[in-house]
N, CA, C and O of each residue as an XYZ file, in Angstrom:
228
protein
N       0.841     -1.182      0.000
C       0.000      0.000      0.000
C       0.889      1.249      0.000
O       1.885      1.322      0.719
N       0.506      2.217     -0.817
C       1.235      3.476     -0.892
C       0.911      4.316      0.337
O      -0.249      4.452      0.725
N       1.939      4.867      0.932
C       1.768      5.672      2.141
C       2.346      7.058      1.886
O       3.537      7.200      1.612
N       1.502      8.071      1.978
C       1.964      9.437      1.769
C       2.824      9.880      2.948
O       2.856      9.230      3.993
N       3.511     10.984      2.760
C       4.345     11.496      3.853
C       3.482     11.902      5.050
O       3.907     11.765      6.197
N       2.281     12.398      4.785
C       1.379     12.764      5.883
C       0.966     11.526      6.672
O       0.901     11.559      7.901
N       0.686     10.433      5.960
C       0.307      9.187      6.641
C       1.475      8.650      7.453
O       1.286      8.147      8.560
N       2.675      8.754      6.910
C       3.863      8.303      7.645
C       4.030      9.108      8.926
O       4.350      8.563      9.982
N       3.810     10.417      8.816
C       3.926     11.294      9.982
C       2.884     10.918     11.040
O       3.198     10.864     12.229
N       1.655     10.660     10.610
C       0.613     10.254     11.550
C       0.967      8.945     12.244
O       0.765      8.808     13.450
N       1.488      7.990     11.497
C       1.881      6.714     12.100
C       3.017      6.905     13.106
O       3.040      6.266     14.158
N       3.949      7.783     12.776
C       5.053      8.059     13.693
C       4.524      8.669     14.992
O       4.948      8.292     16.085
N       3.602      9.605     14.859
C       3.018     10.256     16.035
C       2.241      9.243     16.873
O       2.329      9.249     18.100
N       1.477      8.371     16.204
C       0.734      7.337     16.930
C       1.684      6.438     17.720
O       1.411      6.093     18.870
N       2.783      6.067     17.103
C       3.770      5.228     17.789
C       4.363      5.949     18.994
O       4.549      5.353     20.055
N       4.661      7.249     18.823
C       5.194      8.048     19.935
C       4.216      8.079     21.104
O       4.595      7.866     22.256
N       2.949      8.349     20.787
C       1.929      8.411     21.835
C       1.807      7.058     22.521
O       1.705      6.984     23.745
N       1.818      5.991     21.733
C       1.721      4.656     22.323
C       2.877      4.414     23.292
O       2.669      3.940     24.409
N       4.095      4.743     22.860
C       5.264      4.509     23.709
C       5.196      5.336     24.991
O       5.593      4.869     26.059
N       4.690      6.569     24.881
C       4.600      7.442     26.055
C       3.509      7.002     27.024
O       3.604      7.253     28.225
N       2.471      6.346     26.502
C       1.305      6.065     27.338
C       1.113      4.594     27.690
O       0.236      4.262     28.487
N       1.912      3.718     27.114
C       1.684      2.298     27.416
C       1.898      2.054     28.905
O       2.831      2.576     29.515
N       1.029      1.268     29.455
C       1.111      0.974     30.876
C       0.407      1.977     31.770
O       0.340      1.779     32.983
N      -0.124      3.060     31.192
C      -0.836      4.047     32.009
C      -2.225      3.530     32.359
O      -2.844      2.783     31.601
N      -2.688      3.945     33.512
C      -4.063      3.635     33.907
C      -5.008      4.542     33.114
O      -4.567      5.540     32.544
N      -6.298      4.209     33.070
C      -7.247      5.094     32.379
C      -7.201      6.530     32.909
O      -7.302      7.483     32.136
N      -7.051      6.682     34.208
C      -6.982      8.023     34.798
C      -5.732      8.764     34.333
O      -5.782      9.959     34.042
N      -4.620      8.051     34.265
C      -3.372      8.666     33.793
C      -3.485      9.057     32.325
O      -2.976     10.100     31.916
N      -4.156      8.218     31.528
C      -4.357      8.543     30.111
C      -5.182      9.813     29.956
O      -4.858     10.681     29.146
N      -6.242      9.912     30.732
C      -7.084     11.109     30.672
C      -6.269     12.340     31.025
O      -6.339     13.353     30.329
N      -5.494     12.261     32.102
C      -4.661     13.395     32.514
C      -3.640     13.732     31.431
O      -3.402     14.908     31.155
N      -3.031     12.713     30.813
C      -2.045     12.917     29.744
C      -2.662     13.708     28.591
O      -2.081     14.686     28.120
N      -3.853     13.275     28.136
C      -4.475     13.948     27.001
C      -5.002     15.329     27.370
O      -4.974     16.237     26.538
N      -5.481     15.506     28.593
C      -5.915     16.838     29.027
C      -4.738     17.803     29.057
O      -4.849     18.930     28.575
N      -3.615     17.373     29.617
C      -2.431     18.230     29.694
C      -1.881     18.533     28.305
O      -1.455     19.654     28.030
N      -1.891     17.533     27.435
C      -1.410     17.741     26.072
C      -2.304     18.736     25.341
O      -1.810     19.610     24.629
N      -3.620     18.605     25.515
C      -4.559     19.524     24.867
C      -4.359     20.955     25.366
O      -4.406     21.900     24.578
N      -4.136     21.116     26.666
C      -3.898     22.455     27.217
C      -2.615     23.058     26.651
O      -2.557     24.252     26.357
N      -1.593     22.225     26.503
C      -0.328     22.697     25.947
C      -0.522     23.163     24.503
O      -0.012     24.214     24.115
N      -1.246     22.397     23.721
C      -1.504     22.764     22.328
C      -2.311     24.056     22.269
O      -2.043     24.924     21.438
N      -3.294     24.181     23.147
C      -4.114     25.388     23.193
C      -3.258     26.624     23.485
O      -3.427     27.665     22.849
N      -2.336     26.505     24.449
C      -1.438     27.628     24.770
C      -0.556     27.978     23.573
O      -0.358     29.152     23.261
N      -0.027     26.950     22.907
C       0.834     27.191     21.749
C       0.066     27.881     20.627
O       0.608     28.769     19.968
N      -1.190     27.486     20.398
C      -2.002     28.130     19.366
C      -2.277     29.588     19.714
O      -2.235     30.452     18.839
N      -2.559     29.867     20.982
C      -2.790     31.248     21.413
C      -1.543     32.102     21.186
O      -1.643     33.245     20.740
N      -0.373     31.548     21.491
C       0.876     32.276     21.269
C       1.076     32.564     19.786
O       1.515     33.654     19.420
N       0.758     31.600     18.937
C       0.885     31.811     17.493
C      -0.072     32.893     17.010
O       0.295     33.713     16.168
N      -1.303     32.905     17.537
C      -2.270     33.933     17.161
C      -1.749     35.316     17.537
O      -1.826     36.256     16.745
N      -1.215     35.433     18.760
C      -0.681     36.716     19.214
C       0.476     37.157     18.333
O       0.585     38.332     17.983
N       1.332     36.222     17.978
C       2.479     36.529     17.132
C       2.014     37.009     15.759
O       2.560     37.969     15.217
N       1.016     36.348     15.204
C       0.490     36.737     13.893
C      -0.126     38.127     13.951
O       0.057     38.924     13.030
N      -0.862     38.429     15.035
C      -1.469     39.750     15.176
C      -0.393     40.826     15.219
O      -0.548     41.883     14.606
N       0.700     40.564     15.940
C       1.790     41.534     16.027
C       2.401     41.769     14.654
O       2.746     42.901     14.314
N       2.540     40.709     13.861
C       3.113     40.843     12.525
C       2.206     41.678     11.633
O       2.694     42.475     10.832
N       0.901     41.509     11.759
C      -0.053     42.251     10.940
C      -0.043     43.720     11.328
O      -0.119     44.589     10.460
N       0.051     44.009     12.622
C       0.033     45.388     13.110
C       1.281     46.139     12.668
O       1.200     47.325     12.348
N       2.413     45.487     12.644
C       3.669     46.173     12.321
C       3.791     46.475     10.888
O       4.792     47.050     10.462
């Protein structure tokens, strides 16, 4: 089967997540994904602020 670079990247990320979370309890998994989501949210907000500054200047 042909695998695009995007599909390869997704598989790599899935493997990373699996390695980081294997052996975690359901509660630990929930906390892991909540913390990861909060981190992504903060990073997106920082990018938005940076883009606004670029537009203003």
